N, CA, C and O atoms as a Tinker XYZ file with bonds, in Angstrom:
   424  protein
     1  N     10.659000  -12.637000   10.311000    73     2
     2  CA     9.380000  -11.936000   10.182000    64     1     3
     3  C      9.532000  -10.657000    9.359000    63     2     4     5
     4  O      8.605000  -10.261000    8.652000    81     3
     5  N     10.696000  -10.009000    9.447000    73     3     6
     6  CA    10.908000   -8.753000    8.746000    64     5     7
     7  C     10.803000   -8.935000    7.235000    63     6     8     9
     8  O     10.323000   -8.042000    6.537000    81     7
     9  N     11.245000  -10.076000    6.727000    73     7    10
    10  CA    11.171000  -10.330000    5.285000    64     9    11
    11  C      9.723000  -10.561000    4.844000    63    10    12    13
    12  O      9.351000  -10.233000    3.717000    81    11
    13  N      8.927000  -11.118000    5.726000    73    11    14
    14  CA     7.492000  -11.276000    5.426000    64    13    15
    15  C      6.846000   -9.897000    5.359000    63    14    16    17
    16  O      6.040000   -9.632000    4.466000    81    15
    17  N      7.193000   -9.018000    6.294000    73    15    18
    18  CA     6.672000   -7.649000    6.266000    64    17    19
    19  C      7.069000   -6.932000    4.987000    63    18    20    21
    20  O      6.258000   -6.228000    4.386000    81    19
    21  N      8.315000   -7.112000    4.573000    73    19    22
    22  CA     8.767000   -6.451000    3.347000    64    21    23
    23  C      8.018000   -6.998000    2.138000    63    22    24    25
    24  O      7.622000   -6.241000    1.252000    81    23
    25  N      7.827000   -8.300000    2.103000    73    23    26
    26  CA     7.065000   -8.908000    1.004000    64    25    27
    27  C      5.639000   -8.380000    0.975000    63    26    28    29
    28  O      5.122000   -8.042000   -0.090000    81    27
    29  N      5.005000   -8.308000    2.131000    73    27    30
    30  CA     3.638000   -7.791000    2.206000    64    29    31
    31  C      3.583000   -6.311000    1.834000    63    30    32    33
    32  O      2.614000   -5.865000    1.220000    81    31
    33  N      4.614000   -5.546000    2.201000    73    31    34
    34  CA     4.672000   -4.129000    1.821000    64    33    35
    35  C      4.737000   -3.980000    0.310000    63    34    36    37
    36  O      4.090000   -3.102000   -0.261000    81    35
    37  N      5.518000   -4.839000   -0.340000    73    35    38
    38  CA     5.629000   -4.810000   -1.805000    64    37    39
    39  C      4.290000   -5.176000   -2.446000    63    38    40    41
    40  O      3.859000   -4.533000   -3.403000    81    39
    41  N      3.644000   -6.198000   -1.920000    73    39    42
    42  CA     2.345000   -6.613000   -2.455000    64    41    43
    43  C      1.306000   -5.503000   -2.269000    63    42    44    45
    44  O      0.541000   -5.209000   -3.187000    81    43
    45  N      1.278000   -4.887000   -1.086000    73    43    46
    46  CA     0.312000   -3.806000   -0.831000    64    45    47
    47  C      0.561000   -2.617000   -1.751000    63    46    48    49
    48  O     -0.385000   -2.017000   -2.261000    81    47
    49  N      1.825000   -2.275000   -1.964000    73    47    50
    50  CA     2.149000   -1.159000   -2.859000    64    49    51
    51  C      1.745000   -1.484000   -4.291000    63    50    52    53
    52  O      1.262000   -0.616000   -5.019000    81    51
    53  N      1.944000   -2.723000   -4.688000    73    51    54
    54  CA     1.579000   -3.155000   -6.040000    64    53    55
    55  C      0.058000   -3.108000   -6.224000    63    54    56    57
    56  O     -0.433000   -2.685000   -7.270000    81    55
    57  N     -0.664000   -3.534000   -5.225000    73    55    58
    58  CA    -2.129000   -3.462000   -5.283000    64    57    59
    59  C     -2.576000   -1.999000   -5.338000    63    58    60    61
    60  O     -3.453000   -1.636000   -6.122000    81    59
    61  N     -1.963000   -1.171000   -4.499000    73    59    62
    62  CA    -2.310000    0.254000   -4.495000    64    61    63
    63  C     -2.051000    0.922000   -5.830000    63    62    64    65
    64  O     -2.864000    1.718000   -6.299000    81    63
    65  N     -0.925000    0.603000   -6.443000    73    63    66
    66  CA    -0.595000    1.217000   -7.735000    64    65    67
    67  C     -1.501000    0.698000   -8.841000    63    66    68    69
    68  O     -1.908000    1.458000   -9.719000    81    67
    69  N     -1.817000   -0.577000   -8.804000    73    67    70
    70  CA    -2.745000   -1.135000   -9.796000    64    69    71
    71  C     -4.122000   -0.494000   -9.657000    63    70    72    73
    72  O     -4.765000   -0.167000  -10.655000    81    71
    73  N     -4.564000   -0.319000   -8.429000    73    71    74
    74  CA    -5.856000    0.330000   -8.196000    64    73    75
    75  C     -5.808000    1.801000   -8.607000    63    74    76    77
    76  O     -6.813000    2.351000   -9.057000    81    75
    77  N     -4.646000    2.441000   -8.454000    73    75    78
    78  CA    -4.503000    3.827000   -8.881000    64    77    79
    79  C     -4.748000    3.952000  -10.378000    63    78    80    81
    80  O     -5.445000    4.865000  -10.821000    81    79
    81  N     -4.178000    3.041000  -11.155000    73    79    82
    82  CA    -4.414000    3.041000  -12.603000    64    81    83
    83  C     -5.902000    2.811000  -12.890000    63    82    84    85
    84  O     -6.495000    3.476000  -13.739000    81    83
    85  N     -6.489000    1.856000  -12.164000    73    83    86
    86  CA    -7.894000    1.511000  -12.398000    64    85    87
    87  C     -8.863000    2.557000  -11.857000    63    86    88    89
    88  O    -10.040000    2.555000  -12.218000    81    87
    89  N     -8.375000    3.457000  -10.989000    73    87    90
    90  CA    -9.277000    4.455000  -10.396000    64    89    91
    91  C     -9.661000    5.555000  -11.374000    63    90    92    93
    92  O    -10.550000    6.360000  -11.095000    81    91
    93  N     -8.989000    5.588000  -12.521000    73    91    94
    94  CA    -9.291000    6.581000  -13.556000    64    93    95
    95  C     -9.212000    7.997000  -12.999000    63    94    96    97
    96  O    -10.157000    8.781000  -13.088000    81    95
    97  N     -8.037000    8.298000  -12.414000    73    95    98
    98  CA    -7.827000    9.648000  -11.879000    64    97    99
    99  C     -8.655000    9.931000  -10.640000    63    98   100   101
   100  O     -9.133000   11.050000  -10.454000    81    99
   101  N     -8.827000    8.934000   -9.796000    73    99   102
   102  CA    -9.623000    9.037000   -8.569000    64   101   103
   103  C    -11.090000    9.362000   -8.846000    63   102   104   105
   104  O    -11.749000    9.996000   -8.021000    81   103
   105  N    -11.600000    8.937000   -9.989000    73   103   106
   106  CA   -13.015000    9.161000  -10.287000    64   105   107
   107  C    -13.876000    7.944000   -9.938000    63   106   108   109
   108  O    -15.103000    8.011000  -10.008000    81   107
   109  N    -13.241000    6.846000   -9.565000    73   107   110
   110  CA   -13.973000    5.637000   -9.147000    64   109   111
   111  C    -13.683000    5.414000   -7.666000    63   110   112   113
   112  O    -12.554000    5.106000   -7.285000    81   111
   113  N    -14.701000    5.570000   -6.845000    73   111   114
   114  CA   -14.530000    5.608000   -5.391000    64   113   115
   115  C    -13.913000    4.326000   -4.836000    63   114   116   117
   116  O    -12.927000    4.397000   -4.103000    81   115
   117  N    -14.454000    3.176000   -5.160000    73   115   118
   118  CA   -13.956000    1.926000   -4.578000    64   117   119
   119  C    -12.484000    1.710000   -4.920000    63   118   120   121
   120  O    -11.691000    1.348000   -4.051000    81   119
   121  N    -12.122000    1.929000   -6.160000    73   119   122
   122  CA   -10.728000    1.747000   -6.566000    64   121   123
   123  C     -9.819000    2.804000   -5.946000    63   122   124   125
   124  O     -8.653000    2.537000   -5.655000    81   123
   125  N    -10.350000    3.985000   -5.750000    73   123   126
   126  CA    -9.583000    5.039000   -5.078000    64   125   127
   127  C     -9.315000    4.672000   -3.630000    63   126   128   129
   128  O     -8.221000    4.910000   -3.117000    81   127
   129  N    -10.315000    4.090000   -2.965000    73   127   130
   130  CA   -10.146000    3.655000   -1.579000    64   129   131
   131  C     -9.131000    2.510000   -1.482000    63   130   132   133
   132  O     -8.342000    2.460000   -0.539000    81   131
   133  N     -9.150000    1.604000   -2.444000    73   131   134
   134  CA    -8.152000    0.528000   -2.477000    64   133   135
   135  C     -6.751000    1.123000   -2.645000    63   134   136   137
   136  O     -5.793000    0.649000   -2.035000    81   135
   137  N     -6.641000    2.151000   -3.466000    73   135   138
   138  CA    -5.349000    2.821000   -3.657000    64   137   139
   139  C     -4.824000    3.375000   -2.339000    63   138   140   141
   140  O     -3.682000    3.114000   -1.963000    81   139
   141  N     -5.650000    4.133000   -1.645000    73   139   142
   142  CA    -5.236000    4.747000   -0.381000    64   141   143
   143  C     -4.902000    3.676000    0.658000    63   142   144   145
   144  O     -3.893000    3.776000    1.356000    81   143
   145  N     -5.745000    2.659000    0.757000    73   143   146
   146  CA    -5.500000    1.582000    1.725000    64   145   147
   147  C     -4.222000    0.813000    1.387000    63   146   148   149
   148  O     -3.444000    0.475000    2.280000    81   147
   149  N     -4.007000    0.540000    0.114000    73   147   150
   150  CA    -2.809000   -0.179000   -0.303000    64   149   151
   151  C     -1.544000    0.577000    0.026000    63   150   152   153
   152  O     -0.586000    0.001000    0.541000    81   151
   153  N     -1.534000    1.871000   -0.271000    73   151   154
   154  CA    -0.351000    2.685000    0.043000    64   153   155
   155  C     -0.164000    2.832000    1.547000    63   154   156   157
   156  O      0.964000    2.757000    2.035000    81   155
   157  N     -1.245000    3.040000    2.290000    73   155   158
   158  CA    -1.134000    3.188000    3.745000    64   157   159
   159  C     -0.566000    1.914000    4.370000    63   158   160   161
   160  O      0.341000    1.980000    5.200000    81   159
   161  N     -1.090000    0.770000    3.979000    73   159   162
   162  CA    -0.585000   -0.503000    4.502000    64   161   163
   163  C      0.870000   -0.714000    4.103000    63   162   164   165
   164  O      1.682000   -1.166000    4.910000    81   163
   165  N      1.187000   -0.393000    2.886000    73   163   166
   166  CA     2.545000   -0.569000    2.404000    64   165   167
   167  C      3.540000    0.273000    3.194000    63   166   168   169
   168  O      4.592000   -0.225000    3.595000    81   167
   169  N      3.216000    1.543000    3.420000    73   167   170
   170  CA     4.122000    2.416000    4.161000    64   169   171
   171  C      4.239000    2.001000    5.627000    63   170   172   173
   172  O      5.315000    2.100000    6.216000    81   171
   173  N      3.145000    1.540000    6.214000    73   171   174
   174  CA     3.192000    1.075000    7.600000    64   173   175
   175  C      4.109000   -0.140000    7.718000    63   174   176   177
   176  O      4.956000   -0.206000    8.608000    81   175
   177  N      3.931000   -1.103000    6.809000    73   175   178
   178  CA     4.786000   -2.284000    6.829000    64   177   179
   179  C      6.241000   -1.925000    6.545000    63   178   180   181
   180  O      7.148000   -2.471000    7.173000    81   179
   181  N      6.467000   -1.017000    5.609000    73   179   182
   182  CA     7.828000   -0.593000    5.311000    64   181   183
   183  C      8.456000    0.085000    6.533000    63   182   184   185
   184  O      9.646000   -0.095000    6.793000    81   183
   185  N      7.680000    0.852000    7.272000    73   183   186
   186  CA     8.189000    1.486000    8.491000    64   185   187
   187  C      8.618000    0.434000    9.510000    63   186   188   189
   188  O      9.627000    0.606000   10.194000    81   187
   189  N      7.857000   -0.653000    9.612000    73   187   190
   190  CA     8.247000   -1.742000   10.511000    64   189   191
   191  C      9.547000   -2.395000   10.048000    63   190   192   193
   192  O     10.409000   -2.729000   10.862000    81   191
   193  N      9.679000   -2.571000    8.747000    73   191   194
   194  CA    10.883000   -3.177000    8.167000    64   193   195
   195  C     12.111000   -2.322000    8.470000    63   194   196   197
   196  O     13.186000   -2.851000    8.753000    81   195
   197  N     11.951000   -1.007000    8.410000    73   195   198
   198  CA    13.083000   -0.102000    8.585000    64   197   199
   199  C     13.630000   -0.097000   10.013000    63   198   200   201
   200  O     14.688000    0.480000   10.263000    81   199
   201  N     12.929000   -0.729000   10.947000    73   199   202
   202  CA    13.468000   -0.887000   12.295000    64   201   203
   203  C     14.633000   -1.881000   12.301000    63   202   204   205
   204  O     15.475000   -1.852000   13.198000    81   203
   205  N     14.674000   -2.761000   11.291000    73   203   206
   206  CA    15.666000   -3.839000   11.257000    64   205   207
   207  C     16.608000   -3.745000   10.067000    63   206   208   209
   208  O     17.821000   -3.895000   10.217000    81   207
   209  N     16.056000   -3.498000    8.891000    73   207   210
   210  CA    16.850000   -3.497000    7.658000    64   209   211
   211  C     17.248000   -2.063000    7.333000    63   210   212   213
   212  O     16.418000   -1.161000    7.440000    81   211
   213  N     18.498000   -1.831000    6.939000    73   211   214
   214  CA    18.911000   -0.474000    6.555000    64   213   215
   215  C     18.016000    0.085000    5.451000    63   214   216   217
   216  O     17.569000   -0.641000    4.564000    81   215
   217  N     17.767000    1.387000    5.528000    73   215   218
   218  CA    16.829000    2.032000    4.613000    64   217   219
   219  C     17.231000    1.840000    3.146000    63   218   220   221
   220  O     16.363000    1.615000    2.302000    81   219
   221  N     18.503000    1.922000    2.830000    73   219   222
   222  CA    18.940000    1.770000    1.437000    64   221   223
   223  C     18.621000    0.399000    0.880000    63   222   224   225
   224  O     18.172000    0.277000   -0.260000    81   223
   225  N     18.849000   -0.629000    1.672000    73   223   226
   226  CA    18.571000   -2.004000    1.238000    64   225   227
   227  C     17.064000   -2.214000    1.123000    63   226   228   229
   228  O     16.572000   -2.688000    0.098000    81   227
   229  N     16.336000   -1.857000    2.178000    73   227   230
   230  CA    14.882000   -2.078000    2.186000    64   229   231
   231  C     14.200000   -1.325000    1.049000    63   230   232   233
   232  O     13.342000   -1.881000    0.363000    81   231
   233  N     14.572000   -0.067000    0.846000    73   231   234
   234  CA    13.914000    0.734000   -0.180000    64   233   235
   235  C     14.270000    0.231000   -1.576000    63   234   236   237
   236  O     13.422000    0.235000   -2.469000    81   235
   237  N     15.499000   -0.196000   -1.770000    73   235   238
   238  CA    15.892000   -0.723000   -3.076000    64   237   239
   239  C     15.083000   -1.971000   -3.424000    63   238   240   241
   240  O     14.628000   -2.131000   -4.557000    81   239
   241  N     14.910000   -2.842000   -2.452000    73   239   242
   242  CA    14.130000   -4.062000   -2.688000    64   241   243
   243  C     12.663000   -3.709000   -2.902000    63   242   244   245
   244  O     12.033000   -4.200000   -3.838000    81   243
   245  N     12.120000   -2.859000   -2.032000    73   243   246
   246  CA    10.707000   -2.473000   -2.111000    64   245   247
   247  C     10.387000   -1.802000   -3.448000    63   246   248   249
   248  O      9.439000   -2.186000   -4.133000    81   247
   249  N     11.174000   -0.813000   -3.804000    73   247   250
   250  CA    10.884000   -0.078000   -5.037000    64   249   251
   251  C     11.232000   -0.891000   -6.276000    63   250   252   253
   252  O     10.491000   -0.868000   -7.259000    81   251
   253  N     12.344000   -1.605000   -6.240000    73   251   254
   254  CA    12.762000   -2.378000   -7.409000    64   253   255
   255  C     11.780000   -3.482000   -7.758000    63   254   256   257
   256  O     11.366000   -3.615000   -8.910000    81   255
   257  N     11.408000   -4.270000   -6.764000    73   255   258
   258  CA    10.441000   -5.338000   -7.044000    64   257   259
   259  C      9.065000   -4.765000   -7.363000    63   258   260   261
   260  O      8.315000   -5.347000   -8.148000    81   259
   261  N      8.730000   -3.624000   -6.756000    73   259   262
   262  CA     7.475000   -2.960000   -7.102000    64   261   263
   263  C      7.439000   -2.535000   -8.558000    63   262   264   265
   264  O      6.416000   -2.690000   -9.225000    81   263
   265  N      8.549000   -1.998000   -9.058000    73   263   266
   266  CA     8.641000   -1.598000  -10.466000    64   265   267
   267  C      8.406000   -2.793000  -11.379000    63   266   268   269
   268  O      7.626000   -2.722000  -12.329000    81   267
   269  N      9.086000   -3.883000  -11.082000    73   267   270
   270  CA     8.971000   -5.077000  -11.927000    64   269   271
   271  C      7.543000   -5.630000  -11.879000    63   270   272   273
   272  O      6.966000   -5.953000  -12.917000    81   271
   273  N      6.984000   -5.739000  -10.689000    73   271   274
   274  CA     5.621000   -6.279000  -10.573000    64   273   275
   275  C      4.596000   -5.391000  -11.267000    63   274   276   277
   276  O      3.699000   -5.896000  -11.941000    81   275
   277  N      4.716000   -4.080000  -11.113000    73   275   278
   278  CA     3.768000   -3.170000  -11.763000    64   277   279
   279  C      3.906000   -3.244000  -13.281000    63   278   280   281
   280  O      2.904000   -3.203000  -13.995000    81   279
   281  N      5.131000   -3.353000  -13.777000    73   279   282
   282  CA     5.313000   -3.484000  -15.227000    64   281   283
   283  C      4.656000   -4.766000  -15.734000    63   282   284   285
   284  O      4.033000   -4.772000  -16.796000    81   283
   285  N      4.798000   -5.845000  -14.976000    73   283   286
   286  CA     4.162000   -7.109000  -15.384000    64   285   287
   287  C      2.640000   -7.024000  -15.305000    63   286   288   289
   288  O      1.945000   -7.541000  -16.180000    81   287
   289  N      2.122000   -6.379000  -14.273000    73   287   290
   290  CA     0.666000   -6.198000  -14.170000    64   289   291
   291  C      0.169000   -5.302000  -15.298000    63   290   292   293
   292  O     -0.881000   -5.565000  -15.884000    81   291
   293  N      0.917000   -4.247000  -15.606000    73   291   294
   294  CA     0.547000   -3.389000  -16.734000    64   293   295
   295  C      0.454000   -4.176000  -18.025000    63   294   296   297
   296  O     -0.443000   -3.950000  -18.837000    81   295
   297  N      1.371000   -5.090000  -18.211000    73   295   298
   298  CA     1.391000   -5.926000  -19.415000    64   297   299
   299  C      0.238000   -6.929000  -19.405000    63   298   300   301
   300  O     -0.476000   -7.067000  -20.398000    81   299
   301  N      0.057000   -7.635000  -18.273000    73   299   302
   302  CA    -0.946000   -8.701000  -18.202000    64   301   303
   303  C     -2.376000   -8.187000  -18.072000    63   302   304   305
   304  O     -3.288000   -8.719000  -18.705000    81   303
   305  N     -2.575000   -7.157000  -17.256000    73   303   306
   306  CA    -3.930000   -6.702000  -16.939000    64   305   307
   307  C     -4.376000   -5.534000  -17.815000    63   306   308   309
   308  O     -5.514000   -5.499000  -18.283000    81   307
   309  N     -3.473000   -4.579000  -18.034000    73   307   310
   310  CA    -3.849000   -3.360000  -18.739000    64   309   311
   311  C     -3.425000   -3.350000  -20.204000    63   310   312   313
   312  O     -3.653000   -2.364000  -20.904000    81   311
   313  N     -2.813000   -4.432000  -20.676000    73   311   314
   314  CA    -2.443000   -4.539000  -22.085000    64   313   315
   315  C     -1.331000   -3.611000  -22.530000    63   314   316   317
   316  O     -1.221000   -3.298000  -23.716000    81   315
   317  N     -0.512000   -3.170000  -21.601000    73   315   318
   318  CA     0.602000   -2.291000  -21.957000    64   317   319
   319  C      1.739000   -3.126000  -22.540000    63   318   320   321
   320  O      1.923000   -4.289000  -22.181000    81   319
   321  N      2.477000   -2.526000  -23.423000    73   319   322
   322  CA     3.556000   -3.234000  -24.112000    64   321   323
   323  C      4.853000   -3.166000  -23.312000    63   322   324   325
   324  O      5.161000   -2.155000  -22.680000    81   323
   325  N      5.605000   -4.264000  -23.354000    73   323   326
   326  CA     6.953000   -4.307000  -22.779000    64   325   327
   327  C      7.914000   -4.601000  -23.919000    63   326   328   329
   328  O      7.941000   -5.711000  -24.450000    81   327
   329  N      8.695000   -3.606000  -24.287000    73   327   330
   330  CA     9.651000   -3.814000  -25.363000    64   329   331
   331  C     10.949000   -4.407000  -24.801000    63   330   332   333
   332  O     11.145000   -4.419000  -23.586000    81   331
   333  N     11.839000   -4.899000  -25.678000    73   331   334
   334  CA    13.077000   -5.517000  -25.191000    64   333   335
   335  C     13.906000   -4.627000  -24.257000    63   334   336   337
   336  O     14.413000   -5.135000  -23.257000    81   335
   337  N     14.071000   -3.322000  -24.532000    73   335   338
   338  CA    14.832000   -2.516000  -23.569000    64   337   339
   339  C     14.189000   -2.488000  -22.174000    63   338   340   341
   340  O     14.897000   -2.496000  -21.167000    81   339
   341  N     12.862000   -2.454000  -22.115000    73   339   342
   342  CA    12.175000   -2.464000  -20.818000    64   341   343
   343  C     12.426000   -3.780000  -20.100000    63   342   344   345
   344  O     12.665000   -3.789000  -18.892000    81   343
   345  N     12.377000   -4.876000  -20.816000    73   343   346
   346  CA    12.615000   -6.179000  -20.198000    64   345   347
   347  C     14.057000   -6.309000  -19.720000    63   346   348   349
   348  O     14.313000   -6.874000  -18.656000    81   347
   349  N     14.993000   -5.790000  -20.499000    73   347   350
   350  CA    16.404000   -5.804000  -20.084000    64   349   351
   351  C     16.576000   -4.954000  -18.824000    63   350   352   353
   352  O     17.257000   -5.358000  -17.882000    81   351
   353  N     15.961000   -3.791000  -18.816000    73   351   354
   354  CA    16.039000   -2.920000  -17.642000    64   353   355
   355  C     15.481000   -3.589000  -16.402000    63   354   356   357
   356  O     16.080000   -3.498000  -15.330000    81   355
   357  N     14.346000   -4.259000  -16.528000    73   355   358
   358  CA    13.773000   -4.967000  -15.379000    64   357   359
   359  C     14.674000   -6.106000  -14.937000    63   358   360   361
   360  O     14.803000   -6.372000  -13.742000    81   359
   361  N     15.291000   -6.771000  -15.884000    73   359   362
   362  CA    16.244000   -7.826000  -15.530000    64   361   363
   363  C     17.418000   -7.266000  -14.744000    63   362   364   365
   364  O     17.895000   -7.891000  -13.797000    81   363
   365  N     17.879000   -6.093000  -15.138000    73   363   366
   366  CA    18.981000   -5.445000  -14.417000    64   365   367
   367  C     18.555000   -5.023000  -13.010000    63   366   368   369
   368  O     19.346000   -5.101000  -12.070000    81   367
   369  N     17.310000   -4.578000  -12.868000    73   367   370
   370  CA    16.798000   -4.225000  -11.546000    64   369   371
   371  C     16.810000   -5.453000  -10.642000    63   370   372   373
   372  O     17.288000   -5.400000   -9.509000    81   371
   373  N     16.278000   -6.559000  -11.158000    73   371   374
   374  CA    16.243000   -7.798000  -10.373000    64   373   375
   375  C     17.663000   -8.255000  -10.046000    63   374   376   377
   376  O     17.939000   -8.671000   -8.921000    81   375
   377  N     18.562000   -8.180000  -11.026000    73   375   378
   378  CA    19.951000   -8.569000  -10.775000    64   377   379
   379  C     20.569000   -7.695000   -9.682000    63   378   380   381
   380  O     21.288000   -8.200000   -8.820000    81   379
   381  N     20.299000   -6.407000   -9.711000    73   379   382
   382  CA    20.807000   -5.512000   -8.689000    64   381   383
   383  C     20.279000   -5.856000   -7.307000    63   382   384   385
   384  O     21.018000   -5.809000   -6.324000    81   383
   385  N     19.012000   -6.199000   -7.234000    73   383   386
   386  CA    18.417000   -6.593000   -5.956000    64   385   387
   387  C     19.066000   -7.870000   -5.440000    63   386   388   389
   388  O     19.352000   -7.990000   -4.248000    81   387
   389  N     19.295000   -8.821000   -6.335000    73   387   390
   390  CA    19.938000  -10.077000   -5.938000    64   389   391
   391  C     21.351000   -9.806000   -5.412000    63   390   392   393
   392  O     21.747000  -10.356000   -4.384000    81   391
   393  N     22.102000   -8.968000   -6.109000    73   391   394
   394  CA    23.460000   -8.638000   -5.661000    64   393   395
   395  C     23.425000   -7.975000   -4.287000    63   394   396   397
   396  O     24.212000   -8.321000   -3.407000    81   395
   397  N     22.515000   -7.027000   -4.106000    73   395   398
   398  CA    22.394000   -6.367000   -2.809000    64   397   399
   399  C     22.025000   -7.362000   -1.715000    63   398   400   401
   400  O     22.566000   -7.316000   -0.610000    81   399
   401  N     21.108000   -8.250000   -2.033000    73   399   402
   402  CA    20.642000   -9.233000   -1.061000    64   401   403
   403  C     21.765000  -10.188000   -0.669000    63   402   404   405
   404  O     21.912000  -10.536000    0.503000    81   403
   405  N     22.543000  -10.600000   -1.639000    73   403   406
   406  CA    23.634000  -11.544000   -1.366000    64   405   407
   407  C     24.772000  -10.897000   -0.580000    63   406   408   409
   408  O     25.476000  -11.572000    0.171000    81   407
   409  N     24.947000   -9.605000   -0.755000    73   407   410
   410  CA    26.055000   -8.935000   -0.088000    64   409   411
   411  C     25.647000   -8.227000    1.203000    63   410   412   413
   412  O     26.512000   -7.813000    1.974000    81   411
   413  N     24.353000   -8.084000    1.449000    73   411   414
   414  CA    23.880000   -7.380000    2.641000    64   413   415
   415  C     24.079000   -8.241000    3.886000    63   414   416   417
   416  O     23.877000   -9.455000    3.862000    81   415
   417  N     24.466000   -7.603000    4.940000    73   415   418
   418  CA    24.636000   -8.293000    6.218000    64   417   419
   419  C     23.509000   -7.862000    7.145000    63   418   420   421
   420  O     23.708000   -7.068000    8.064000    81   419
   421  N     22.327000   -8.398000    6.886000    73   419   422
   422  CA    21.150000   -8.036000    7.673000    64   421   423
   423  C     20.717000   -9.221000    8.490000    63   422   424
   424  O     19.737000   -9.135000    9.231000    81   423
C-alpha cells in the first residue's frame, strides 16, 4: 500500500505543479485552488509514506519522478522545449531512482 501512496503523492504533486503554471501567478482562482489541493494531498500522502520508507529514498523517488513528469508535461502541454542535455539529465534521474530502488531494503 505504501508504494500506491507514493505513486499518488507523485501524481498529486505533478497536478499541483501543472496547475501552478496554469494559475498565472495565482491570478486564476480555480487553478490556484487545484495547486493548493494538489500540494496538500501530495504532502499528506508523502507523510504517510515516510512512516515506512526512509526519507532519503522516498524523497528521491518523489522529487525525481516529479521532475521528469513535470518536464514532460511542460513539453506536451505548455510547449516548452526539451533539449538533448535536459533529456540526458532526466534519464540520469530515472537511472538513479532505479538504482536506489533496486538496492533499497524497504
